[in-house]
N, C-alpha and C positions, 0 to 999 in steps of 0.2 A: 380877361373881367370881369372874375371874383371878387369880393372885397375880404382882405386879407385879416379882417376885424371879426369876420362871422364864421360859424361853422357849416357846414354843410352836411347833406345827405344827398346818397344818389342811388335811386330805383330803379333795376332792371326788368327788362320784361321779356322775352323771347318767348313766339310761337311757330311750328311747323306743323303742314298737316298731314304728314305721310309716316311711318315707322324708319324712315333713319332718323340712325342716333343723333339729336340737335344738342348735347351736353357741352356746355358753357361753361367758362371761367370767366368770370371776371375780378379784375385785379385795380384797387383804386390806395397807393401810398401804403403797398407792402398788406393791406388787408385783401381777401379773395373770399367770392362767395360764387355759389356754381348752382346752375338751372337748366334743366333739361326743356328743351322747345320742342321737344318732339308731343304730340296732340295736346299740347296746355294752353288752358285757355283762363285761369284766375288763380296760377304766380306768380310771386314776384319774389325778388331778392333783393338786399341792399347795403350798403356800407353808409354806417353812420358817423357824427362825428368829427367828417371829414375839413382839416386847416389848409387852404393854399399857401400855395409859398410866394416867397418876398416877389415875385411877379404877377401876384393873382392868378395862378393858372395850378391845373389839377392835371395830371394824366392817369388816362384808362383803360385800361389793356383789357382787350376782348378775344379770348384763345381756345381752340380746339380742345375740350376734356380730350384725356388717353382714352382711347378707343372710339370717339364720337366720330361722326361722319363728317357734320359740319359745324361751326361754330354760326348761331344766329346773335341779334341783335335788331329787336323789333321797335321797343321806343323805350327811354330813357327821362325819367322825372328830376329834376336838380332841385333840392328845399333851402333856402339858404335861412338861418336863425342865430338871433345873438349868439356870440361866444361863452357867455355865461347863461344859457339855458342849457339845462341835462335834459330835466325829465319833461317828454313829450308824450301825450297820451298813444296808445297802438289807435292803428285806424285802420278799416279793409274788414273786421271781424265778420268771417264767414263759418258755415257750416259746408263741411266739404264731405260729411258720412254721417248716415243716419241707421242702424239697427234697430232691431227691437229692445234693447235691452243698455244702446250705449248711442252716444252720440261723440262724431269727431270738429274739434273747431281748427281753424289757421286764421290769424292773422297778421300786422306788419305793425313790426320792431323800429319805433322813432327815436329813438334815445338812445344813444353810446355808452353811457355807465352807470345802466339799472342795477341792481342786486339780482331782481325777479320780476315774475310778473304774478297777479292777482289776479285768480280764475273768479268770477260772481255769479251765482245760480239762481235764477226764481223761478218757481217750481206750479205758478199761476202767474196767470194777467192779476190776478187781483190780490198778489200776494206777495213780500217782497224779496228783493235781494240778499242773499247771505254767499259768504267768502268758502269756498269748496275747496281750494288748493291755490298755494303759490308753486310757478314751478322756477327754473334758474334761470340767467339771466340769460339772451341772445336765444329763447326760444321764443317760438314762433307758433307750435303745434297743444293743443291739449284733447286726451280722448276720456268724455266722462262716462265711467262704467255704472253698473248695478241701477240703471234708472227703469222706470213703469213703462211698459208697451203701450202705443199706440197712444201717445199724449206730448203736450206742448209745453216747451223749458226756455228759459229766457237767460241770453249769455250777455254778459259785458266782461271787460278785459283792461287794467291799467296796470302801468308801470310803478316799479315802487322802488326805493332808492335807503335801505337803510327805514327811517323809519315816515320818510315823506314820500308823496302820493302824486302820479299824475293825474288826470282826469279821467273820465272812464273812456274806453271805446265807443264807437256806434254797439245797437243791437243787436245780436245774432237769435232768430227764431229758429226752433230746430222743435220737430215729430218724430219721434219715436215709430218704428213701424209696428202695424199688427198681425203682418205676415210677408215674405216674399216668396214667389215663385222661379223658379230660373229654368229656360227652357233652351235645348239643344237640338238645332234645327240638324239633323243628319239621319242617314240610312244605315250604318253602322258602326260608327265611331264613338263607343258608348263613356258615356262619361258617368262618374260616381256620385253617387248623392251629395248635394242637393238637386243634382240636373233632372230633368224630365227629357228625355230621348227621343224625337218622336220617331226614328224606325223605320221609315217608310220613304220613298220618292216624292216627291212634292206629286200631289194629285189633287184636281178639283173638286171638291166638296169633301172632300176628308175631313174627319172632327177628330179633336184628341178633347178626351170626356176627364175634367176632374183631375186636374193636375194636384201632386202633392206640394206643399212648401216645405222650406225650409229646416222645418223641424219633421216632417215626413207624416205632415196630418192632412189632410183631401182638403182641398180649397174652394171645391165646386166651381173655379172657373173652367169654361170650355174654351179651345181652339179652335175656330174651322178655317180653312183654305179656300176664299169663296171663286179663284181662278186657279191656272195653272201658273206655276213656275216654266221659266226653261228646263231645268232639271235640277242633279245635284251639281254641285262646286266643289270639287273636292283637290282643291291647290291651295289650301290654309296655310300663311306660314309658321308653322309650330318649330317651337323650340327646340325641340329632341330631350329638355328635360321639365318638361312644367315649367318654368320661369316664367312666361307670359301670365299675363292678367289670370287669365283662364286657363283650366288642364289644356293640353295639347289636343286631346280627344273633342273639347268644344272647339277650337283654334282648327283643326283641320276641315272641317268640312262646313258646308250653306247652303242654300238653297237658291239657285240663281235665276237669274234674267241677262237679257242681249238687251243690244242697244233698243227704244225705242216701244222695250215693253214695260206693262206695270203688272204687280200681285196684289191682292186684297185679303187680307187676314181679318177674322172680328173674333174677337173676345169676347165670350157673354159668360152669365153667371156673377157679375159682379155686382156688390153692394152700390146704390144710391146715393146712400150718404155718406161713401168713401172720397178721397181721392187716389189716386194711384200714376207714379211715377215710374216711367218705361224705359228703359235703359238699353239702347240696342249697342251688338257688336258684329262686325264682319273682318276677315280677313282674306289676305291675297296675297300670293307670291310678285304677282305680273308689278310691273316698276308702270309708274306716270298716273293717270289719271283713272282709280276704283271708285270715287266719290258714289257716296252711294245717299239718296234722300228716306226718309224714314216720315209720313206725314198722317196729322194723326188731328182731327177738329180742326182743319185749313191752316193748323201748322207745321213747319218742315223745319228738321233738324238732320244737321249732313255729318257722316264720317266716310273718310279717304281710306279704303281698306287695304290701301298697297304694302305691301310689307308689317303688316299691323302684329304685332301681338300684344299690347299695352291699351289701347283709344278705346274708351267709348264712348258712346254722345248720349243725354239724356234728357227728357223731357216730363216735365214738374208739373204737375197736380192736374196729369188731365180728368176729367166728371165724366164717367160715363152715361148714355143718355138715358130716358127715360125706360127703354127695357133691359137698363143695365148691360150696355151694351155699348164697347170701342172699336171703330174699324180702324184698320192702318193698310198705308199705303206703303209699298217698295217699291224704290224706282232707281235708274242711275241717275246719277245729282246731279248731273251736267253734260251738257251735247256731246263732250267728247269722250264721257265716262266709258269703258270699256264693261263693266257689269254693272250689274243691280244685285245686291247681297245682302241675304242676314242669316247668321250663322249662330245668336243665341240672344235671346228678350230675357230680359228682367224682369218682374212686375211686381210692386212694390206697395202694397195699400197700407194707406193710414187717415186717420181722422182728419178733417180738412181742419188748417192750423189757426188757433187765437190770435190773431194780430191784436188785441189789443195790447200794448206794454204796459208792465208794471213800473212805478215810478222807482228811477236810479237812485242811488245814497245822495248823500249831500256830498259834494268833492268841491272845494274853489281854491284849494291851500297847500301848496307845493315846494319841493326845494329851491324851486328858481327864484322865489322870495326870501329876502333875509327874515331874520325874525321879529327884528322892530317893525318892519313893515307889514309882515303877517301879523302883528297884533293890531295896527291901524286901522286893516282891511278888515279884521274882525269884529272892532266897534262898529262898521258901518255897517255892520246888519245883525247885530248882535240882538236889535227887535224883530217880532214877527217875520221870524224867516222859515218859512212854510211852501209846502209844493200846490197853490194855487193853479200854477200855469201845470200843462201836459205837455208831452211831446218838444222841450224845449231845445232848441238849436242855436249855436253861433256859427255861419263860416261864411268863406271859408277860413280855417283857423290853424297857421298864423294866417294873418292879411296883411296886404298893403298899404290901403290908403282906405278902404272901406269895407264894409260888412253885413251880410245879414242875421237877422233874429227871426228865426220862427218859434210861434208856441200855439198853444190848442187853449181857448181860455173857456169856464165852465156857463159863461153867460157872458154876455154887452158889458163892456166896462170900458174906462179910459185906462193906459197905460203908461207909465213916466220911466224912462230909461237914465241910468246917470252911469257916467264912467269915469273910474278912480285909476290915477298910477298907485305904485307900491308904496307911496310916501304917505297917500290918503287923499291925496287933493284930487279934488276934482277937476275930469278935464271937458265933459262933454255933459249937456241937460237936453233935454227935450222930453215934451209931455203929446203923446198921441192921443188924438180924440175917439170917443166913437167907435169904439173895435170893436168888432161882430163877435157872435157866439160861436167856437169854433175855430177854426186853422187862420192863424194872421201870419205873412210876412212882411218885415218893416227892415229897409235899406238905409244903414247909418252909413253916412259919407262925414268923413273928417279931416282935418287941416293935414296939409302932406305935414307940416313943418312935428308934426308929433312925433315923439321919439322912439326910438325900436324898447322894444321891453315886454313885460308883462302887463296888463288892464285889468281891472274887473268890472263887471258890465253888470247893474244891481234894475233887476226889472220890477216895478211895482205894482200893483193893481190898485189902483188907486181909490176906487169903491168901496174893494174888500180889505184894503187896507193891508195888503201880503205881500211877499217879496222874494226873490228868486236870485242868486248871484251866481255867473258863468265869469268864467278866467276867457281869457283872449287873451294872445300873444301878436305883438307887430313887426311884422320883420324888417 
């Protein structure tokens, strides 16, 4: 049922909760991508620029990778677009890791013939984006090094093909760390720095004072066991060669609970002006349900420790109470879970992120349009094109028959929306009266007869007499 005159992208996602190897190969038209389902919550892979056969068909193979226990397919997204389309803006830009002086990013590549991706960064909410690097085609990750600690940064990415550019991705907001504290819950399985080893059997009322951080400075953080665990669990799924996410000395032991039991831990000495990301880890050689619940401030995250060597779960942005304390509850996570375990805890401290976004650079022309059509569009916006609007977005993009434009106005105003095709012909126009200051969302409904292709959306602030242009693609 596919259109032979269109190209398609196939986006694959898989996820599996325990430590069994779920590495899976997905193949379309001779192109293969690989994704490991094990503990996956936010990674996808995709194959772009696929043309169906003469019957409008595409065959997808899903195959267990070498050494994998199983192959998994959890969901599939199929995106179709005009076969003249090449550069499509990246989507799903997220922060995958942050340390004191670095940030790691990942995005979804939706183009099939780009020559690379530009990574842009703004160093403050009132600053401007600057191009910091261009990475190779088909790249979907980037690590930004040599940053200042405990500071908020803003990132956008776009695809490039020679001198042509796509639109920008969404904004990813990253905050580098002030410090991190690593705690290994153990009796005698000692991990080297940066780990703080508890080195006693679990016991009610025991307090560990002033853990050191990853640079071996005193953090001022204290941990207290408020009630007793059942005891030490010593059957972690060690690798034998320290090839897990943590050293075998961390994987091997945990503080443990039996079904029906709860344990309570208290962190104290925390900074009231900071947020804390808490990352939990546990491991068990037991098969089946070893789900563990970690509860903080009424929120719960879950981790299945069965056969685990690579999985962690993080609770982000935890705020200490007025005493500078955070209480953590550890429990078997389901009615059938065999144990409740905590083998490791990582405490990452950072300032509260500044979520006011800097203005993105202008971008509305790329290789989808011909040079003549680009010139005609540029004439439409050659006067008074400034960024009166904030947080402008149009979605979905590509769209089928209608879309929504959202934006923030600095003060109440009337807004006119015009839509032009690549020949500069006006195909839609409407004026929206008496819009309020702040966030606004306008649904635009179009005629179904509108041809597929690229269109320019011009938003004009009537009173301020300023405009902003967006690019949209109709499927």
